All heavy atoms as a GROMACS GRO file, in nm:
protein
  590
    1MET      N    1   0.085  -0.117   0.000
    1MET     CA    2   0.000   0.000   0.000
    1MET      C    3   0.089   0.123   0.000
    1MET      O    4   0.176   0.138   0.084
    1MET     CB    5  -0.090  -0.003   0.123
    1MET     CG    6  -0.171   0.122   0.141
    1MET     SD    7  -0.287   0.117   0.277
    1MET     CE    8  -0.180   0.106   0.417
    2GLN      N    9   0.068   0.208  -0.096
    2GLN     CA   10   0.145   0.332  -0.107
    2GLN      C   11   0.062   0.448  -0.056
    2GLN      O   12  -0.060   0.450  -0.071
    2GLN     CB   13   0.184   0.359  -0.252
    2GLN     CG   14   0.262   0.487  -0.268
    2GLN     CD   15   0.287   0.524  -0.413
    2GLN    OE1   16   0.251   0.452  -0.502
    2GLN    NE2   17   0.346   0.638  -0.434
    3THR      N   18   0.127   0.546   0.003
    3THR     CA   19   0.058   0.668   0.043
    3THR      C   20   0.115   0.784  -0.038
    3THR      O   21   0.232   0.785  -0.073
    3THR     CB   22   0.076   0.697   0.194
    3THR    OG1   23   0.214   0.711   0.222
    3THR    CG2   24   0.017   0.586   0.277
    4ILE      N   25   0.029   0.879  -0.067
    4ILE     CA   26   0.069   0.996  -0.145
    4ILE      C   27  -0.008   1.117  -0.095
    4ILE      O   28  -0.125   1.105  -0.056
    4ILE     CB   29   0.046   0.973  -0.296
    4ILE    CG1   30   0.103   1.089  -0.378
    4ILE    CG2   31  -0.098   0.949  -0.328
    4ILE    CD1   32   0.112   1.060  -0.526
    5ASP      N   33   0.055   1.234  -0.094
    5ASP     CA   34  -0.010   1.355  -0.048
    5ASP      C   35  -0.101   1.412  -0.156
    5ASP      O   36  -0.077   1.394  -0.275
    5ASP     CB   37   0.095   1.459  -0.006
    5ASP     CG   38   0.032   1.574   0.069
    5ASP    OD1   39  -0.007   1.553   0.185
    5ASP    OD2   40   0.021   1.684   0.011
    6VAL      N   41  -0.206   1.480  -0.115
    6VAL     CA   42  -0.304   1.538  -0.206
    6VAL      C   43  -0.238   1.628  -0.309
    6VAL      O   44  -0.276   1.629  -0.426
    6VAL     CB   45  -0.411   1.617  -0.126
    6VAL    CG1   46  -0.495   1.704  -0.215
    6VAL    CG2   47  -0.498   1.523  -0.047
    7GLY      N   48  -0.138   1.702  -0.272
    7GLY     CA   49  -0.071   1.796  -0.362
    7GLY      C   50   0.000   1.729  -0.478
    7GLY      O   51   0.026   1.791  -0.580
    8GLN      N   52   0.031   1.601  -0.466
    8GLN     CA   53   0.105   1.530  -0.571
    8GLN      C   54   0.014   1.451  -0.664
    8GLN      O   55   0.062   1.391  -0.760
    8GLN     CB   56   0.205   1.435  -0.507
    8GLN     CG   57   0.306   1.503  -0.419
    8GLN     CD   58   0.391   1.401  -0.345
    8GLN    OE1   59   0.362   1.284  -0.343
    8GLN    NE2   60   0.499   1.448  -0.284
    9ILE      N   61  -0.115   1.448  -0.638
    9ILE     CA   62  -0.206   1.362  -0.715
    9ILE      C   63  -0.216   1.404  -0.862
    9ILE      O   64  -0.206   1.320  -0.951
    9ILE     CB   65  -0.346   1.361  -0.652
    9ILE    CG1   66  -0.340   1.291  -0.517
    9ILE    CG2   67  -0.446   1.291  -0.741
    9ILE    CD1   68  -0.470   1.296  -0.444
   10THR      N   69  -0.238   1.532  -0.888
   10THR     CA   70  -0.265   1.576  -1.025
   10THR      C   71  -0.152   1.543  -1.121
   10THR      O   72  -0.176   1.516  -1.238
   10THR     CB   73  -0.292   1.728  -1.029
   10THR    OG1   74  -0.184   1.797  -0.970
   10THR    CG2   75  -0.421   1.760  -0.957
   11GLN      N   76  -0.030   1.541  -1.072
   11GLN     CA   77   0.084   1.512  -1.159
   11GLN      C   78   0.097   1.362  -1.186
   11GLN      O   79   0.157   1.322  -1.286
   11GLN     CB   80   0.213   1.560  -1.093
   11GLN     CG   81   0.210   1.707  -1.056
   11GLN     CD   82   0.315   1.738  -0.949
   11GLN    OE1   83   0.396   1.654  -0.914
   11GLN    NE2   84   0.311   1.860  -0.898
   12ARG      N   85   0.042   1.277  -1.100
   12ARG     CA   86   0.069   1.134  -1.108
   12ARG      C   87  -0.055   1.046  -1.123
   12ARG      O   88  -0.050   0.927  -1.093
   12ARG     CB   89   0.144   1.092  -0.981
   12ARG     CG   90   0.277   1.166  -0.966
   12ARG     CD   91   0.348   1.132  -0.839
   12ARG     NE   92   0.369   0.988  -0.826
   12ARG     CZ   93   0.410   0.931  -0.714
   12ARG    NH1   94   0.435   1.003  -0.608
   12ARG    NH2   95   0.428   0.801  -0.709
   13ILE      N   96  -0.167   1.100  -1.169
   13ILE     CA   97  -0.291   1.022  -1.179
   13ILE      C   98  -0.274   0.895  -1.262
   13ILE      O   99  -0.310   0.787  -1.216
   13ILE     CB  100  -0.408   1.108  -1.230
   13ILE    CG1  101  -0.451   1.205  -1.120
   13ILE    CG2  102  -0.527   1.021  -1.271
   13ILE    CD1  103  -0.560   1.299  -1.159
   14PRO      N  104  -0.220   0.900  -1.385
   14PRO     CA  105  -0.206   0.775  -1.461
   14PRO      C  106  -0.119   0.670  -1.390
   14PRO      O  107  -0.151   0.552  -1.390
   14PRO     CB  108  -0.141   0.819  -1.592
   14PRO     CG  109  -0.173   0.964  -1.604
   14PRO     CD  110  -0.179   1.015  -1.463
   15GLU      N  111  -0.012   0.716  -1.328
   15GLU     CA  112   0.077   0.625  -1.255
   15GLU      C  113   0.005   0.561  -1.136
   15GLU      O  114   0.017   0.441  -1.111
   15GLU     CB  115   0.200   0.702  -1.207
   15GLU     CG  116   0.293   0.622  -1.120
   15GLU     CD  117   0.398   0.711  -1.054
   15GLU    OE1  118   0.425   0.822  -1.104
   15GLU    OE2  119   0.454   0.667  -0.953
   16LEU      N  120  -0.073   0.642  -1.064
   16LEU     CA  121  -0.146   0.590  -0.948
   16LEU      C  122  -0.253   0.490  -0.988
   16LEU      O  123  -0.273   0.389  -0.920
   16LEU     CB  124  -0.208   0.706  -0.869
   16LEU     CG  125  -0.111   0.799  -0.800
   16LEU    CD1  126  -0.185   0.917  -0.739
   16LEU    CD2  127  -0.031   0.725  -0.695
   17ILE      N  128  -0.321   0.515  -1.099
   17ILE     CA  129  -0.423   0.422  -1.147
   17ILE      C  130  -0.359   0.289  -1.183
   17ILE      O  131  -0.408   0.182  -1.146
   17ILE     CB  132  -0.500   0.482  -1.266
   17ILE    CG1  133  -0.586   0.600  -1.218
   17ILE    CG2  134  -0.586   0.376  -1.335
   17ILE    CD1  135  -0.652   0.678  -1.329
   18GLU      N  136  -0.250   0.293  -1.256
   18GLU     CA  137  -0.180   0.170  -1.295
   18GLU      C  138  -0.130   0.095  -1.172
   18GLU      O  139  -0.143  -0.028  -1.164
   18GLU     CB  140  -0.063   0.204  -1.387
   18GLU     CG  141   0.005   0.085  -1.446
   18GLU     CD  142  -0.085   0.010  -1.543
   18GLU    OE1  143  -0.171   0.071  -1.608
   18GLU    OE2  144  -0.068  -0.114  -1.553
   19GLN      N  145  -0.077   0.166  -1.077
   19GLN     CA  146  -0.027   0.103  -0.956
   19GLN      C  147  -0.141   0.041  -0.876
   19GLN      O  148  -0.127  -0.067  -0.820
   19GLN     CB  149   0.047   0.205  -0.870
   19GLN     CG  150   0.111   0.144  -0.747
   19GLN     CD  151   0.199   0.245  -0.676
   19GLN    OE1  152   0.214   0.358  -0.720
   19GLN    NE2  153   0.256   0.204  -0.566
   20THR      N  154  -0.255   0.107  -0.871
   20THR     CA  155  -0.370   0.053  -0.800
   20THR      C  156  -0.419  -0.075  -0.864
   20THR      O  157  -0.450  -0.172  -0.796
   20THR     CB  158  -0.484   0.158  -0.797
   20THR    OG1  159  -0.436   0.277  -0.735
   20THR    CG2  160  -0.602   0.106  -0.719
   21ILE      N  161  -0.423  -0.079  -0.996
   21ILE     CA  162  -0.468  -0.199  -1.066
   21ILE      C  163  -0.372  -0.315  -1.041
   21ILE      O  164  -0.414  -0.428  -1.016
   21ILE     CB  165  -0.481  -0.170  -1.217
   21ILE    CG1  166  -0.598  -0.076  -1.241
   21ILE    CG2  167  -0.499  -0.300  -1.296
   21ILE    CD1  168  -0.606  -0.022  -1.382
   22ASN      N  169  -0.242  -0.289  -1.043
   22ASN     CA  170  -0.143  -0.395  -1.030
   22ASN      C  171  -0.114  -0.437  -0.886
   22ASN      O  172  -0.092  -0.555  -0.859
   22ASN     CB  173  -0.011  -0.353  -1.096
   22ASN     CG  174  -0.026  -0.338  -1.245
   22ASN    OD1  175  -0.107  -0.405  -1.308
   22ASN    ND2  176   0.051  -0.248  -1.302
   23GLU      N  177  -0.114  -0.342  -0.793
   23GLU     CA  178  -0.067  -0.370  -0.658
   23GLU      C  179  -0.175  -0.364  -0.550
   23GLU      O  180  -0.149  -0.399  -0.436
   23GLU     CB  181   0.047  -0.276  -0.622
   23GLU     CG  182   0.168  -0.293  -0.713
   23GLU     CD  183   0.278  -0.195  -0.682
   23GLU    OE1  184   0.280  -0.140  -0.570
   23GLU    OE2  185   0.363  -0.174  -0.769
   24GLY      N  186  -0.293  -0.315  -0.580
   24GLY     CA  187  -0.398  -0.318  -0.479
   24GLY      C  188  -0.459  -0.184  -0.446
   24GLY      O  189  -0.565  -0.152  -0.494
   25GLU      N  190  -0.393  -0.103  -0.366
   25GLU     CA  191  -0.454   0.021  -0.323
   25GLU      C  192  -0.351   0.130  -0.298
   25GLU      O  193  -0.234   0.102  -0.275
   25GLU     CB  194  -0.538   0.000  -0.197
   25GLU     CG  195  -0.460  -0.051  -0.079
   25GLU     CD  196  -0.550  -0.087   0.038
   25GLU    OE1  197  -0.654  -0.150   0.016
   25GLU    OE2  198  -0.514  -0.050   0.150
   26VAL      N  199  -0.398   0.255  -0.306
   26VAL     CA  200  -0.316   0.372  -0.277
   26VAL      C  201  -0.394   0.458  -0.180
   26VAL      O  202  -0.512   0.484  -0.200
   26VAL     CB  203  -0.285   0.452  -0.406
   26VAL    CG1  204  -0.212   0.581  -0.373
   26VAL    CG2  205  -0.204   0.368  -0.503
   27VAL      N  206  -0.330   0.501  -0.071
   27VAL     CA  207  -0.394   0.588   0.027
   27VAL      C  208  -0.350   0.730   0.002
   27VAL      O  209  -0.231   0.758  -0.008
   27VAL     CB  210  -0.359   0.543   0.170
   27VAL    CG1  211  -0.416   0.640   0.272
   27VAL    CG2  212  -0.410   0.403   0.196
   28ILE      N  213  -0.446   0.819  -0.007
   28ILE     CA  214  -0.418   0.961  -0.030
   28ILE      C  215  -0.427   1.032   0.105
   28ILE      O  216  -0.525   1.018   0.177
   28ILE     CB  217  -0.517   1.021  -0.132
   28ILE    CG1  218  -0.504   0.944  -0.264
   28ILE    CG2  219  -0.493   1.170  -0.150
   28ILE    CD1  220  -0.612   0.974  -0.364
   29THR      N  221  -0.323   1.110   0.135
   29THR     CA  222  -0.317   1.177   0.264
   29THR      C  223  -0.322   1.328   0.248
   29THR      O  224  -0.294   1.382   0.141
   29THR     CB  225  -0.186   1.140   0.338
   29THR    OG1  226  -0.075   1.183   0.260
   29THR    CG2  227  -0.178   0.991   0.363
   30GLN      N  228  -0.358   1.394   0.357
   30GLN     CA  229  -0.355   1.539   0.361
   30GLN      C  230  -0.302   1.578   0.498
   30GLN      O  231  -0.361   1.541   0.600
   30GLN     CB  232  -0.494   1.598   0.339
   30GLN     CG  233  -0.495   1.749   0.329
   30GLN     CD  234  -0.632   1.801   0.292
   30GLN    OE1  235  -0.733   1.741   0.327
   30GLN    NE2  236  -0.636   1.911   0.220
   31GLY      N  237  -0.190   1.645   0.498
   31GLY     CA  238  -0.127   1.680   0.624
   31GLY      C  239  -0.080   1.558   0.702
   31GLY      O  240  -0.079   1.559   0.824
   32GLY      N  241  -0.046   1.452   0.631
   32GLY     CA  242   0.003   1.331   0.695
   32GLY      C  243  -0.106   1.237   0.745
   32GLY      O  244  -0.078   1.131   0.796
   33LYS      N  245  -0.234   1.276   0.728
   33LYS     CA  246  -0.345   1.192   0.773
   33LYS      C  247  -0.417   1.134   0.652
   33LYS      O  248  -0.445   1.205   0.555
   33LYS     CB  249  -0.443   1.275   0.856
   33LYS     CG  250  -0.384   1.328   0.984
   33LYS     CD  251  -0.484   1.408   1.062
   33LYS     CE  252  -0.419   1.465   1.187
   33LYS     NZ  253  -0.513   1.547   1.264
   34PRO      N  254  -0.448   1.005   0.654
   34PRO     CA  255  -0.519   0.944   0.542
   34PRO      C  256  -0.660   1.000   0.528
   34PRO      O  257  -0.732   1.014   0.627
   34PRO     CB  258  -0.522   0.795   0.576
   34PRO     CG  259  -0.488   0.785   0.720
   34PRO     CD  260  -0.418   0.910   0.760
   35ILE      N  261  -0.698   1.033   0.404
   35ILE     CA  262  -0.833   1.086   0.380
   35ILE      C  263  -0.911   1.005   0.276
   35ILE      O  264  -1.033   1.002   0.280
   35ILE     CB  265  -0.830   1.235   0.340
   35ILE    CG1  266  -0.745   1.256   0.215
   35ILE    CG2  267  -0.781   1.321   0.454
   35ILE    CD1  268  -0.755   1.396   0.156
   36VAL      N  269  -0.839   0.941   0.182
   36VAL     CA  270  -0.905   0.867   0.075
   36VAL      C  271  -0.823   0.742   0.043
   36VAL      O  272  -0.702   0.746   0.046
   36VAL     CB  273  -0.919   0.954  -0.053
   36VAL    CG1  274  -0.979   0.874  -0.167
   36VAL    CG2  275  -1.000   1.077  -0.026
   37LYS      N  276  -0.895   0.633   0.009
   37LYS     CA  277  -0.827   0.512  -0.036
   37LYS      C  278  -0.869   0.485  -0.180
   37LYS      O  279  -0.987   0.479  -0.211
   37LYS     CB  280  -0.865   0.392   0.051
   37LYS     CG  281  -0.789   0.266   0.014
   37LYS     CD  282  -0.839   0.142   0.086
   37LYS     CE  283  -0.832   0.152   0.234
   37LYS     NZ  284  -0.870   0.026   0.301
   38LEU      N  285  -0.771   0.471  -0.268
   38LEU     CA  286  -0.795   0.443  -0.409
   38LEU      C  287  -0.779   0.293  -0.430
   38LEU      O  288  -0.673   0.238  -0.404
   38LEU     CB  289  -0.694   0.521  -0.495
   38LEU     CG  290  -0.705   0.512  -0.646
   38LEU    CD1  291  -0.838   0.568  -0.693
   38LEU    CD2  292  -0.590   0.587  -0.710
   39VAL      N  293  -0.888   0.227  -0.474
   39VAL     CA  294  -0.884   0.081  -0.497
   39VAL      C  295  -0.937   0.052  -0.637
   39VAL      O  296  -1.020   0.124  -0.690
   39VAL     CB  297  -0.966   0.003  -0.393
   39VAL    CG1  298  -0.906   0.015  -0.256
   39VAL    CG2  299  -1.110   0.046  -0.392
   40ALA      N  300  -0.888  -0.057  -0.695
   40ALA     CA  301  -0.934  -0.098  -0.828
   40ALA      C  302  -1.070  -0.165  -0.817
   40ALA      O  303  -1.099  -0.235  -0.721
   40ALA     CB  304  -0.833  -0.194  -0.890
   41ILE      N  305  -1.154  -0.146  -0.918
   41ILE     CA  306  -1.288  -0.207  -0.920
   41ILE      C  307  -1.279  -0.354  -0.957
   41ILE      O  308  -1.344  -0.438  -0.897
   41ILE     CB  309  -1.379  -0.132  -1.018
   41ILE    CG1  310  -1.407   0.008  -0.964
   41ILE    CG2  311  -1.509  -0.208  -1.038
   41ILE    CD1  312  -1.486   0.094  -1.057
   42ASN      N  313  -1.200  -0.387  -1.054
   42ASN     CA  314  -1.192  -0.524  -1.104
   42ASN      C  315  -1.085  -0.604  -1.031
   42ASN      O  316  -0.986  -0.644  -1.089
   42ASN     CB  317  -1.164  -0.524  -1.255
   42ASN     CG  318  -1.279  -0.466  -1.332
   42ASN    OD1  319  -1.392  -0.477  -1.291
   42ASN    ND2  320  -1.250  -0.402  -1.443
   43GLN      N  321  -1.107  -0.628  -0.903
   43GLN     CA  322  -1.017  -0.712  -0.826
   43GLN      C  323  -1.034  -0.856  -0.871
   43GLN      O  324  -1.146  -0.898  -0.903
   43GLN     CB  325  -1.047  -0.701  -0.677
   43GLN     CG  326  -1.023  -0.563  -0.619
   43GLN     CD  327  -0.876  -0.532  -0.605
   43GLN    OE1  328  -0.794  -0.621  -0.590
   43GLN    NE2  329  -0.842  -0.405  -0.611
   44PRO      N  330  -0.929  -0.935  -0.873
   44PRO     CA  331  -0.945  -1.076  -0.906
   44PRO      C  332  -1.038  -1.144  -0.806
   44PRO      O  333  -1.026  -1.123  -0.686
   44PRO     CB  334  -0.804  -1.134  -0.896
   44PRO     CG  335  -0.713  -1.021  -0.873
   44PRO     CD  336  -0.792  -0.899  -0.845
   45THR      N  337  -1.131  -1.220  -0.855
   45THR     CA  338  -1.227  -1.287  -0.768
   45THR      C  339  -1.182  -1.430  -0.743
   45THR      O  340  -1.103  -1.486  -0.818
   45THR     CB  341  -1.367  -1.288  -0.831
   45THR    OG1  342  -1.360  -1.353  -0.958
   45THR    CG2  343  -1.420  -1.147  -0.849
   46LYS      N  344  -1.236  -1.488  -0.639
   46LYS     CA  345  -1.206  -1.626  -0.609
   46LYS      C  346  -1.268  -1.716  -0.716
   46LYS      O  347  -1.371  -1.683  -0.773
   46LYS     CB  348  -1.262  -1.665  -0.472
   46LYS     CG  349  -1.193  -1.596  -0.357
   46LYS     CD  350  -1.250  -1.645  -0.226
   46LYS     CE  351  -1.180  -1.579  -0.110
   46LYS     NZ  352  -1.233  -1.623   0.018
   47LYS      N  353  -1.204  -1.827  -0.738
   47LYS     CA  354  -1.253  -1.922  -0.837
   47LYS      C  355  -1.388  -1.977  -0.791
   47LYS      O  356  -1.404  -2.014  -0.675
   47LYS     CB  357  -1.151  -2.035  -0.854
   47LYS     CG  358  -1.185  -2.129  -0.965
   47LYS     CD  359  -1.075  -2.232  -0.982
   47LYS     CE  360  -1.111  -2.329  -1.092
   47LYS     NZ  361  -1.010  -2.433  -1.107
   48GLN      N  362  -1.484  -1.980  -0.880
   48GLN     CA  363  -1.617  -2.030  -0.849
   48GLN      C  364  -1.610  -2.179  -0.818
   48GLN      O  365  -1.547  -2.256  -0.890
   48GLN     CB  366  -1.710  -2.008  -0.970
   48GLN     CG  367  -1.855  -2.035  -0.942
   48GLN     CD  368  -1.919  -1.928  -0.854
   48GLN    OE1  369  -1.866  -1.819  -0.840
   48GLN    NE2  370  -2.031  -1.960  -0.795
   49ARG      N  371  -1.673  -2.220  -0.710
   49ARG     CA  372  -1.673  -2.361  -0.672
   49ARG      C  373  -1.769  -2.438  -0.760
   49ARG      O  374  -1.876  -2.390  -0.794
   49ARG     CB  375  -1.713  -2.376  -0.527
   49ARG     CG  376  -1.614  -2.315  -0.432
   49ARG     CD  377  -1.655  -2.339  -0.289
   49ARG     NE  378  -1.566  -2.269  -0.200
   49ARG     CZ  379  -1.605  -2.212  -0.088
   49ARG    NH1  380  -1.730  -2.217  -0.052
   49ARG    NH2  381  -1.518  -2.150  -0.013
   50LEU      N  382  -1.732  -2.557  -0.796
   50LEU     CA  383  -1.814  -2.642  -0.880
   50LEU      C  384  -1.897  -2.734  -0.791
   50LEU      O  385  -1.844  -2.808  -0.709
   50LEU     CB  386  -1.725  -2.724  -0.974
   50LEU     CG  387  -1.796  -2.816  -1.071
   50LEU    CD1  388  -1.886  -2.735  -1.165
   50LEU    CD2  389  -1.695  -2.894  -1.152
   51PHE      N  390  -2.030  -2.728  -0.807
   51PHE     CA  391  -2.119  -2.810  -0.727
   51PHE      C  392  -2.090  -2.957  -0.751
   51PHE      O  393  -2.080  -3.002  -0.864
   51PHE     CB  394  -2.265  -2.778  -0.761
   51PHE     CG  395  -2.364  -2.855  -0.679
   51PHE    CD1  396  -2.391  -2.819  -0.549
   51PHE    CD2  397  -2.428  -2.966  -0.731
   51PHE    CE1  398  -2.481  -2.889  -0.473
   51PHE    CE2  399  -2.519  -3.037  -0.656
   51PHE     CZ  400  -2.545  -2.999  -0.526
   52GLY      N  401  -2.075  -3.033  -0.643
   52GLY     CA  402  -2.051  -3.176  -0.654
   52GLY      C  403  -1.906  -3.214  -0.670
   52GLY      O  404  -1.874  -3.331  -0.692
   53SER      N  405  -1.815  -3.119  -0.660
   53SER     CA  406  -1.674  -3.149  -0.684
   53SER      C  407  -1.612  -3.235  -0.573
   53SER      O  408  -1.508  -3.295  -0.594
   53SER     CB  409  -1.593  -3.020  -0.701
   53SER     OG  410  -1.597  -2.944  -0.583
   54ALA      N  411  -1.675  -3.245  -0.456
   54ALA     CA  412  -1.623  -3.327  -0.346
   54ALA      C  413  -1.696  -3.461  -0.337
   54ALA      O  414  -1.678  -3.534  -0.240
   54ALA     CB  415  -1.636  -3.252  -0.214
   55LYS      N  416  -1.774  -3.493  -0.437
   55LYS     CA  417  -1.850  -3.617  -0.434
   55LYS      C  418  -1.755  -3.737  -0.423
   55LYS      O  419  -1.657  -3.747  -0.495
   55LYS     CB  420  -1.934  -3.630  -0.562
   55LYS     CG  421  -2.026  -3.749  -0.561
   55LYS     CD  422  -2.114  -3.749  -0.684
   55LYS     CE  423  -2.211  -3.866  -0.679
   55LYS     NZ  424  -2.302  -3.864  -0.794
   56GLY      N  425  -1.786  -3.826  -0.328
   56GLY     CA  426  -1.705  -3.944  -0.307
   56GLY      C  427  -1.587  -3.923  -0.214
   56GLY      O  428  -1.518  -4.019  -0.181
   57LEU      N  429  -1.563  -3.801  -0.169
   57LEU     CA  430  -1.450  -3.774  -0.081
   57LEU      C  431  -1.486  -3.787   0.067
   57LEU      O  432  -1.398  -3.800   0.151
   57LEU     CB  433  -1.393  -3.634  -0.107
   57LEU     CG  434  -1.336  -3.610  -0.247
   57LEU    CD1  435  -1.292  -3.465  -0.260
   57LEU    CD2  436  -1.219  -3.704  -0.273
   58ILE      N  437  -1.614  -3.782   0.100
   58ILE     CA  438  -1.658  -3.787   0.239
   58ILE      C  439  -1.734  -3.917   0.262
   58ILE      O  440  -1.826  -3.949   0.189
   58ILE     CB  441  -1.748  -3.666   0.272
   58ILE    CG1  442  -1.670  -3.537   0.250
   58ILE    CG2  443  -1.801  -3.675   0.413
   58ILE    CD1  444  -1.752  -3.412   0.260
   59LYS      N  445  -1.693  -3.989   0.365
   59LYS     CA  446  -1.757  -4.117   0.400
   59LYS      C  447  -1.815  -4.105   0.541
   59LYS      O  448  -1.748  -4.058   0.632
   59LYS     CB  449  -1.656  -4.231   0.398
   59LYS     CG  450  -1.582  -4.246   0.267
   59LYS     CD  451  -1.661  -4.321   0.167
   59LYS     CE  452  -1.575  -4.346   0.044
   59LYS     NZ  453  -1.646  -4.357  -0.076
   60LEU      N  454  -1.940  -4.148   0.559
   60LEU     CA  455  -2.004  -4.151   0.690
   60LEU      C  456  -2.028  -4.296   0.727
   60LEU      O  457  -2.077  -4.374   0.647
   60LEU     CB  458  -2.137  -4.076   0.688
   60LEU     CG  459  -2.131  -3.926   0.662
   60LEU    CD1  460  -2.270  -3.868   0.657
   60LEU    CD2  461  -2.050  -3.857   0.769
   61SER      N  462  -1.996  -4.329   0.851
   61SER     CA  463  -2.022  -4.466   0.895
   61SER      C  464  -2.171  -4.484   0.922
   61SER      O  465  -2.244  -4.387   0.940
   61SER     CB  466  -1.940  -4.497   1.021
   61SER     OG  467  -1.981  -4.414   1.127
   62ASP      N  468  -2.215  -4.607   0.927
   62ASP     CA  469  -2.358  -4.635   0.947
   62ASP      C  470  -2.407  -4.589   1.083
   62ASP      O  471  -2.524  -4.557   1.100
   62ASP     CB  472  -2.384  -4.785   0.931
   62ASP     CG  473  -2.364  -4.832   0.788
   62ASP    OD1  474  -2.380  -4.747   0.696
   62ASP    OD2  475  -2.331  -4.950   0.767
   63ASP      N  476  -2.319  -4.585   1.183
   63ASP     CA  477  -2.361  -4.546   1.318
   63ASP      C  478  -2.316  -4.403   1.355
   63ASP      O  479  -2.299  -4.373   1.472
   63ASP     CB  480  -2.306  -4.646   1.420
   63ASP     CG  481  -2.154  -4.647   1.425
   63ASP    OD1  482  -2.092  -4.593   1.332
   63ASP    OD2  483  -2.100  -4.702   1.522
   64PHE      N  484  -2.302  -4.316   1.257
   64PHE     CA  485  -2.251  -4.182   1.286
   64PHE      C  486  -2.343  -4.103   1.378
   64PHE      O  487  -2.299  -4.014   1.449
   64PHE     CB  488  -2.226  -4.103   1.156
   64PHE     CG  489  -2.350  -4.046   1.094
   64PHE    CD1  490  -2.385  -3.915   1.117
   64PHE    CD2  491  -2.431  -4.123   1.013
   64PHE    CE1  492  -2.499  -3.861   1.060
   64PHE    CE2  493  -2.545  -4.070   0.956
   64PHE     CZ  494  -2.579  -3.940   0.979
   65ASP      N  495  -2.472  -4.135   1.382
   65ASP     CA  496  -2.565  -4.059   1.465
   65ASP      C  497  -2.599  -4.130   1.596
   65ASP      O  498  -2.686  -4.087   1.671
   65ASP     CB  499  -2.692  -4.026   1.388
   65ASP     CG  500  -2.764  -4.149   1.337
   65ASP    OD1  501  -2.705  -4.258   1.340
   65ASP    OD2  502  -2.880  -4.135   1.295
   66GLU      N  503  -2.532  -4.240   1.626
   66GLU     CA  504  -2.552  -4.312   1.752
   66GLU      C  505  -2.482  -4.235   1.865
   66GLU      O  506  -2.381  -4.169   1.843
   66GLU     CB  507  -2.495  -4.454   1.744
   66GLU     CG  508  -2.565  -4.543   1.643
   66GLU     CD  509  -2.709  -4.571   1.682
   66GLU    OE1  510  -2.736  -4.590   1.802
   66GLU    OE2  511  -2.793  -4.573   1.591
   67PRO      N  512  -2.537  -4.244   1.988
   67PRO     CA  513  -2.472  -4.175   2.101
   67PRO      C  514  -2.334  -4.231   2.126
   67PRO      O  515  -2.308  -4.350   2.110
   67PRO     CB  516  -2.564  -4.204   2.220
   67PRO     CG  517  -2.691  -4.257   2.163
   67PRO     CD  518  -2.661  -4.309   2.026
   68LEU      N  519  -2.245  -4.146   2.170
   68LEU     CA  520  -2.109  -4.187   2.203
   68LEU      C  521  -2.108  -4.258   2.337
   68LEU      O  522  -2.190  -4.227   2.426
   68LEU     CB  523  -2.016  -4.065   2.208
   68LEU     CG  524  -2.002  -3.987   2.077
   68LEU    CD1  525  -1.922  -3.859   2.102
   68LEU    CD2  526  -1.936  -4.072   1.972
   69ASP      N  527  -2.016  -4.350   2.355
   69ASP     CA  528  -2.005  -4.424   2.482
   69ASP      C  529  -1.982  -4.330   2.599
   69ASP      O  530  -2.031  -4.356   2.710
   69ASP     CB  531  -1.891  -4.525   2.474
   69ASP     CG  532  -1.921  -4.640   2.378
   69ASP    OD1  533  -2.041  -4.665   2.355
   69ASP    OD2  534  -1.826  -4.702   2.328
   70ASP      N  535  -1.912  -4.223   2.581
   70ASP     CA  536  -1.882  -4.129   2.689
   70ASP      C  537  -2.007  -4.061   2.742
   70ASP      O  538  -2.008  -4.012   2.855
   70ASP     CB  539  -1.785  -4.022   2.641
   70ASP     CG  540  -1.649  -4.077   2.605
   70ASP    OD1  541  -1.619  -4.191   2.646
   70ASP    OD2  542  -1.573  -4.007   2.535
   71PHE      N  543  -2.114  -4.054   2.664
   71PHE     CA  544  -2.234  -3.982   2.705
   71PHE      C  545  -2.350  -4.073   2.740
   71PHE      O  546  -2.461  -4.024   2.764
   71PHE     CB  547  -2.276  -3.885   2.593
   71PHE     CG  548  -2.178  -3.776   2.568
   71PHE    CD1  549  -2.089  -3.782   2.463
   71PHE    CD2  550  -2.172  -3.665   2.653
   71PHE    CE1  551  -1.997  -3.680   2.440
   71PHE    CE2  552  -2.082  -3.564   2.632
   71PHE     CZ  553  -1.992  -3.573   2.526
   72LYS      N  554  -2.330  -4.203   2.748
   72LYS     CA  555  -2.439  -4.295   2.780
   72LYS      C  556  -2.496  -4.270   2.919
   72LYS      O  557  -2.613  -4.292   2.942
   72LYS     CB  558  -2.392  -4.439   2.765
   72LYS     CG  559  -2.383  -4.482   2.621
   72LYS     CD  560  -2.359  -4.628   2.608
   72LYS     CE  561  -2.356  -4.660   2.458
   72LYS     NZ  562  -2.336  -4.799   2.432
   73ASN      N  563  -2.416  -4.222   3.014
   73ASN     CA  564  -2.465  -4.194   3.150
   73ASN      C  565  -2.560  -4.076   3.152
   73ASN      O  566  -2.638  -4.062   3.246
   73ASN     CB  567  -2.346  -4.166   3.243
   73ASN     CG  568  -2.260  -4.288   3.262
   73ASN    OD1  569  -2.306  -4.401   3.247
   73ASN    ND2  570  -2.135  -4.266   3.298
   74TYR      N  571  -2.554  -3.989   3.053
   74TYR     CA  572  -2.638  -3.870   3.051
   74TYR      C  573  -2.770  -3.891   2.979
   74TYR      O  574  -2.856  -3.806   2.982
   74TYR     CB  575  -2.563  -3.754   2.984
   74TYR     CG  576  -2.437  -3.716   3.057
   74TYR    CD1  577  -2.313  -3.750   3.009
   74TYR    CD2  578  -2.444  -3.645   3.177
   74TYR    CE1  579  -2.197  -3.717   3.076
   74TYR    CE2  580  -2.328  -3.610   3.245
   74TYR     CZ  581  -2.206  -3.647   3.192
   74TYR     OH  582  -2.091  -3.612   3.260
   75LEU      N  583  -2.788  -4.003   2.913
   75LEU     CA  584  -2.910  -4.027   2.836
   75LEU      C  585  -3.012  -4.104   2.912
   75LEU      O  586  -3.000  -4.177   2.997
   75LEU     CB  587  -2.876  -4.099   2.706
   75LEU     CG  588  -2.786  -4.020   2.612
   75LEU    CD1  589  -2.749  -4.106   2.492
   75LEU    CD2  590  -2.854  -3.894   2.566
   0.00000   0.00000   0.00000
């Protein structure tokens, strides 16, 4: 994340836009205090999960819903 003062923005707008797209975000400051955050709109999104892609990977035993031996005294 880069920070830049308000007074330097007009000279470097194309550079800041390119940097925001490639590296994430730029914080604009005034008097050393952050006032604006410049972020790219088209951030890379997470890969869409495919329904059913884990089929066959999970196995449940026949007695998975039976009470555990440790809790028989409480039932």
